[in-house]
Backbone as a printed PyTorch tensor [residue, N CA C, xyz], in Angstrom:
tensor([[[ 93.9610,  32.8660, -15.7040],
         [ 94.9870,  33.1220, -14.7090],
         [ 96.1180,  32.1180, -14.9030]],

        [[ 97.3230,  32.5650, -14.7880],
         [ 98.4790,  31.7000, -14.9560],
         [ 98.5420,  30.6780, -13.8290]],

        [[ 99.0680,  29.5070, -14.1550],
         [ 99.2540,  28.4880, -13.1290],
         [100.3270,  28.9510, -12.1630]],

        [[100.1160,  28.6340, -10.8960],
         [101.1040,  28.9740,  -9.8830],
         [101.7130,  27.6830,  -9.3520]],

        [[102.8960,  27.8230,  -8.7700],
         [103.6250,  26.6720,  -8.2510],
         [104.0990,  26.9770,  -6.8350]],

        [[104.6340,  25.9430,  -6.1960],
         [105.2060,  26.1670,  -4.8750],
         [106.4270,  27.0740,  -4.9610]],

        [[107.0340,  27.1450,  -6.1160],
         [108.1360,  28.0920,  -6.3070],
         [107.6190,  29.5250,  -6.1580]],

        [[106.4250,  29.7770,  -6.6670],
         [105.8070,  31.0920,  -6.5050],
         [105.5220,  31.3800,  -5.0300]],

        [[105.0590,  30.3590,  -4.3250],
         [104.7990,  30.4970,  -2.8900],
         [106.0850,  30.8380,  -2.1500]],

        [[107.1390,  30.0670,  -2.4080],
         [108.4190,  30.2980,  -1.7430],
         [108.9850,  31.6670,  -2.1060]],

        [[108.8580,  32.0450,  -3.3650],
         [109.3570,  33.3510,  -3.7910],
         [108.6600,  34.4870,  -3.0740]],

        [[107.3660,  34.3500,  -2.8670],
         [106.6290,  35.3840,  -2.1390],
         [107.1010,  35.4550,  -0.6870]],

        [[107.3130,  34.3010,  -0.0740],
         [107.7850,  34.2880,   1.3200],
         [109.1800,  34.8760,   1.4460]],

        [[110.0420,  34.4920,   0.5390],
         [111.4220,  34.9640,   0.5910],
         [111.4920,  36.4470,   0.2500]],

        [[110.5030,  36.9180,  -0.5060],
         [110.4720,  38.3080,  -0.9290],
         [110.3590,  39.3100,   0.2020]],

        [[110.0210,  38.8570,   1.3800],
         [109.9280,  39.7830,   2.4970],
         [109.3880,  39.1080,   3.7290]],

        [[109.5740,  39.7720,   4.8360],
         [109.0860,  39.2570,   6.1100],
         [108.0450,  40.2350,   6.6330]],

        [[107.0400,  40.4750,   5.8130],
         [106.0140,  41.4320,   6.2060],
         [104.6490,  40.9320,   5.7760]],

        [[103.6390,  41.6760,   6.1140],
         [102.2790,  41.2580,   5.7960],
         [102.0390,  41.1920,   4.2900]],

        [[102.6620,  42.0700,   3.5210],
         [102.4850,  42.0430,   2.0790],
         [103.0170,  40.7660,   1.4690]],

        [[104.1890,  40.3170,   1.9340],
         [104.7720,  39.0690,   1.4310],
         [103.8990,  37.8830,   1.8230]],

        [[103.4370,  37.8830,   3.0550],
         [102.5900,  36.7800,   3.4970],
         [101.2590,  36.7710,   2.7560]],

        [[100.7140,  37.9300,   2.4790],
         [ 99.4510,  38.0040,   1.7360],
         [ 99.6380,  37.4640,   0.3160]],

        [[100.7520,  37.8090,  -0.3100],
         [101.0280,  37.2990,  -1.6570],
         [101.2030,  35.7850,  -1.6290]],

        [[101.9190,  35.2770,  -0.6330],
         [102.1140,  33.8310,  -0.5080],
         [100.7800,  33.1350,  -0.2520]],

        [[ 99.9430,  33.7240,   0.5810],
         [ 98.6360,  33.1310,   0.8810],
         [ 97.7680,  33.0620,  -0.3760]],

        [[ 97.8380,  34.0750,  -1.2190],
         [ 97.0570,  34.0450,  -2.4670],
         [ 97.5030,  32.8790,  -3.3600]],

        [[ 98.7940,  32.5900,  -3.3440],
         [ 99.2900,  31.4450,  -4.1090],
         [ 98.7270,  30.1490,  -3.5170]],

        [[ 98.7570,  30.0370,  -2.1890],
         [ 98.2300,  28.8200,  -1.5550],
         [ 96.7430,  28.6420,  -1.7990]],

        [[ 96.0180,  29.7430,  -1.8720],
         [ 94.5880,  29.6360,  -2.1840],
         [ 94.3960,  28.8320,  -3.4680]],

        [[ 95.2140,  29.1260,  -4.4510],
         [ 95.1040,  28.4460,  -5.7430],
         [ 95.6980,  27.0370,  -5.7130]],

        [[ 96.8750,  26.9020,  -5.1220],
         [ 97.5510,  25.6110,  -5.1170],
         [ 96.7980,  24.5440,  -4.3350]],

        [[ 96.2450,  24.9520,  -3.1880],
         [ 95.6490,  23.9780,  -2.2830],
         [ 94.1400,  24.1160,  -2.1520]],

        [[ 93.5380,  24.9460,  -3.0030],
         [ 92.0820,  25.1410,  -2.9810],
         [ 91.5980,  25.5420,  -1.5880]],

        [[ 92.2750,  26.5270,  -1.0040],
         [ 91.9320,  26.9940,   0.3370],
         [ 91.1710,  28.3030,   0.2710]],

        [[ 90.3680,  28.5450,   1.2970],
         [ 89.7480,  29.8600,   1.4000],
         [ 90.8080,  30.8290,   1.9230]],

        [[ 90.5890,  32.1270,   1.7940],
         [ 91.6150,  33.1020,   2.1840],
         [ 92.0700,  32.9910,   3.6390]],

        [[ 91.1500,  32.7150,   4.5440],
         [ 91.5190,  32.6040,   5.9620],
         [ 92.4200,  31.4070,   6.1960]],

        [[ 92.0680,  30.2700,   5.6250],
         [ 92.8820,  29.0640,   5.7800],
         [ 94.2440,  29.2350,   5.1160]],

        [[ 94.2720,  29.8930,   3.9620],
         [ 95.5410,  30.1210,   3.2630],
         [ 96.4540,  31.0320,   4.0730]],

        [[ 95.8960,  32.0490,   4.7010],
         [ 96.6960,  32.9490,   5.5420],
         [ 97.2630,  32.2010,   6.7460]],

        [[ 96.4440,  31.3740,   7.3770],
         [ 96.9130,  30.5960,   8.5310],
         [ 97.9880,  29.6020,   8.1070]],

        [[ 97.8030,  28.9690,   6.9560],
         [ 98.7840,  28.0100,   6.4540],
         [100.1130,  28.6950,   6.1530]],

        [[100.0440,  29.8900,   5.6040],
         [101.2550,  30.6490,   5.2970],
         [101.9950,  31.0230,   6.5750]],

        [[101.2610,  31.4710,   7.5680],
         [101.8750,  31.8280,   8.8550],
         [102.5420,  30.6120,   9.4830]],

        [[101.8610,  29.4810,   9.4520],
         [102.4380,  28.2500,  10.0090],
         [103.7220,  27.8790,   9.2620]],

        [[103.6690,  27.9260,   7.9460],
         [104.8310,  27.5760,   7.1430],
         [106.0040,  28.4930,   7.4770]],

        [[105.7650,  29.7920,   7.5240],
         [106.8480,  30.7390,   7.8250],
         [107.4320,  30.4750,   9.2120]],

        [[106.5800,  30.2140,  10.1840],
         [107.0360,  29.9600,  11.5490],
         [107.9070,  28.7140,  11.6020]],

        [[107.4500,  27.6520,  10.9410],
         [108.2190,  26.4090,  10.9310],
         [109.5380,  26.5680,  10.1840]],

        [[109.5100,  27.3090,   9.1060],
         [110.7090,  27.5430,   8.3120],
         [111.7740,  28.2560,   9.1430]],

        [[111.3400,  29.2120,   9.9580],
         [112.2790,  29.9720,  10.7770],
         [112.7720,  29.1750,  11.9850]],

        [[111.9510,  28.2900,  12.4990],
         [112.2700,  27.5900,  13.7410],
         [113.0490,  26.2940,  13.5490]],

        [[112.9440,  25.6880,  12.3800],
         [113.4910,  24.3570,  12.1870],
         [114.2480,  24.2720,  10.8660]],

        [[115.5710,  24.2100,  10.9130],
         [116.3490,  24.1510,   9.6700],
         [116.0050,  22.9540,   8.7790]],

        [[115.5480,  21.8610,   9.3500],
         [115.2200,  20.6750,   8.5680],
         [113.8400,  20.7660,   7.9240]],

        [[113.0920,  21.7900,   8.2650],
         [111.7210,  21.9030,   7.7830],
         [111.6350,  21.9820,   6.2630]],

        [[112.5070,  22.7230,   5.6290],
         [112.4270,  22.8740,   4.1730],
         [112.6040,  21.5420,   3.4620]],

        [[113.4160,  20.6600,   4.0110],
         [113.5530,  19.3360,   3.4170],
         [112.2410,  18.5800,   3.4490]],

        [[111.5450,  18.7020,   4.5610],
         [110.2330,  18.0570,   4.6750],
         [109.2690,  18.6750,   3.6750]],

        [[109.2700,  19.9890,   3.5890],
         [108.3630,  20.6780,   2.6660],
         [108.6740,  20.2880,   1.2210]],

        [[109.9360,  20.1500,   0.8980],
         [110.3110,  19.7760,  -0.4580],
         [109.9070,  18.3400,  -0.7760]],

        [[109.7000,  17.5320,   0.2530],
         [109.2430,  16.1640,   0.0640],
         [107.8180,  16.0850,  -0.4460]],

        [[107.1070,  17.1940,  -0.3780],
         [105.7320,  17.2080,  -0.8600],
         [105.6790,  16.8920,  -2.3600]],

        [[106.6230,  17.3820,  -3.1070],
         [106.6430,  17.1160,  -4.5550],
         [106.7350,  15.6140,  -4.8240]],

        [[107.6190,  14.9400,  -4.1140],
         [107.7620,  13.4970,  -4.2800],
         [106.4910,  12.7740,  -3.8620]],

        [[105.9200,  13.2080,  -2.7500],
         [104.6890,  12.5740,  -2.2740],
         [103.5670,  12.7210,  -3.2950]],

        [[103.4700,  13.8860,  -3.9260],
         [102.4030,  14.1050,  -4.9110],
         [102.6040,  13.2060,  -6.1260]],

        [[103.8380,  13.0180,  -6.5440],
         [104.0740,  12.2240,  -7.7530],
         [104.0960,  10.7250,  -7.4960]],

        [[104.5190,  10.3030,  -6.2920],
         [104.6610,   8.8620,  -6.0940],
         [104.1570,   8.3620,  -4.7460]],

        [[103.6080,   9.2370,  -3.9480],
         [103.1450,   8.8110,  -2.6350],
         [101.6520,   8.5670,  -2.5920]],

        [[101.2150,   8.0950,  -1.4570],
         [ 99.7940,   7.8440,  -1.2560],
         [ 99.1030,   9.1280,  -0.7900]],

        [[ 97.7870,   9.1040,  -0.8120],
         [ 97.0440,  10.2530,  -0.2960],
         [ 97.3490,  10.4690,   1.1780]],

        [[ 97.5880,   9.3920,   1.9110],
         [ 97.9450,   9.5220,   3.3310],
         [ 99.2820,  10.2520,   3.4800]],

        [[100.2460,   9.9230,   2.6120],
         [101.5530,  10.5940,   2.6480],
         [101.4020,  12.0910,   2.3690]],

        [[100.6460,  12.3930,   1.3290],
         [100.4350,  13.7930,   0.9520],
         [ 99.7120,  14.5280,   2.0740]],

        [[ 98.6660,  13.9250,   2.5910],
         [ 97.8950,  14.5520,   3.6590],
         [ 98.7290,  14.8220,   4.8880]],

        [[ 99.5760,  13.8680,   5.2630],
         [100.4310,  14.0660,   6.4390],
         [101.3790,  15.2470,   6.2360]],

        [[101.9400,  15.3610,   5.0470],
         [102.8360,  16.4930,   4.7750],
         [102.0710,  17.8150,   4.7560]],

        [[100.8750,  17.8160,   4.2100],
         [100.0780,  19.0460,   4.1990],
         [ 99.7540,  19.4990,   5.6150]],

        [[ 99.4600,  18.5530,   6.4820],
         [ 99.1800,  18.9000,   7.8740],
         [100.4560,  19.3980,   8.5540]],

        [[101.5650,  18.6840,   8.3580],
         [102.8330,  19.0980,   8.9820],
         [103.3180,  20.4480,   8.4790]],

        [[103.2720,  20.6360,   7.1780],
         [103.8540,  21.8440,   6.5850],
         [102.9410,  23.0640,   6.6450]],

        [[101.6320,  22.8250,   6.5760],
         [100.7040,  23.9500,   6.4760],
         [ 99.6390,  23.9660,   7.5700]],

        [[ 99.6750,  22.9840,   8.4600],
         [ 98.7040,  22.8870,   9.5580],
         [ 97.2640,  22.9300,   9.0330]],

        [[ 97.0350,  22.2450,   7.9120],
         [ 95.6820,  22.2320,   7.3560],
         [ 94.7380,  21.4940,   8.2830]],

        [[ 93.5240,  21.9760,   8.3450],
         [ 92.4670,  21.2850,   9.0760],
         [ 92.1480,  19.9930,   8.3310]],

        [[ 91.7920,  18.9470,   9.0570],
         [ 91.4730,  17.6820,   8.3810],
         [ 90.4280,  17.8290,   7.2760]],

        [[ 89.4810,  18.7150,   7.4650],
         [ 88.4420,  18.8970,   6.4470],
         [ 88.9820,  19.5280,   5.1640]],

        [[ 90.1210,  20.2150,   5.2340],
         [ 90.7030,  20.8660,   4.0560],
         [ 91.6420,  19.9490,   3.2790]],

        [[ 92.0820,  18.8710,   3.9020],
         [ 93.0910,  18.0090,   3.2790],
         [ 92.6050,  17.3530,   1.9840]],

        [[ 91.4180,  16.7450,   1.9400],
         [ 91.0090,  16.1030,   0.6720],
         [ 90.9540,  17.0820,  -0.5110]],

        [[ 90.4410,  18.2820,  -0.2920],
         [ 90.4010,  19.2680,  -1.3660],
         [ 91.7850,  19.7080,  -1.8020]],

        [[ 92.6860,  19.8410,  -0.8300],
         [ 94.0570,  20.2370,  -1.1580],
         [ 94.7500,  19.1390,  -1.9660]],

        [[ 94.5370,  17.8920,  -1.5820],
         [ 95.1400,  16.7830,  -2.3270],
         [ 94.5920,  16.7650,  -3.7490]],

        [[ 93.2970,  16.9340,  -3.8870],
         [ 92.6950,  16.9590,  -5.2300],
         [ 93.2770,  18.0890,  -6.0680]],

        [[ 93.4390,  19.2620,  -5.4640],
         [ 94.0000,  20.4040,  -6.1920],
         [ 95.4320,  20.1270,  -6.6230]],

        [[ 96.2110,  19.4840,  -5.7560],
         [ 97.5950,  19.1660,  -6.1090],
         [ 97.6710,  18.1240,  -7.2170]],

        [[ 96.7660,  17.2020,  -7.2270],
         [ 96.7520,  16.1600,  -8.2550],
         [ 96.4290,  16.7350,  -9.6280]],

        [[ 95.7050,  17.8390,  -9.6620],
         [ 95.3290,  18.4750, -10.9290],
         [ 96.5070,  19.2330, -11.5150]],

        [[ 97.3190,  19.8520, -10.6560],
         [ 98.4070,  20.7060, -11.1460],
         [ 99.6060,  19.9330, -11.5900]]])
């Protein structure tokens, strides 16, 4: 399977405001963040809601790349919780998955 990126996630979200777009975005998150389908769907919904409600949100989300390359696990975890509303139990696996990609 080809590697996916957050660009793929964003492209799926921007591709539409319907269940099909969200399902495609959630499938990307499953791979990127090592989430189960239910958690990925919830994370996608949270991300879309925040994106629509807060113009500054995308800047925060884009900060995830910097955090992964030069931040601490605490920095990455905080952004994952803010941007995707991940459960605390999902954060370590998501950080590990991001470190691999």
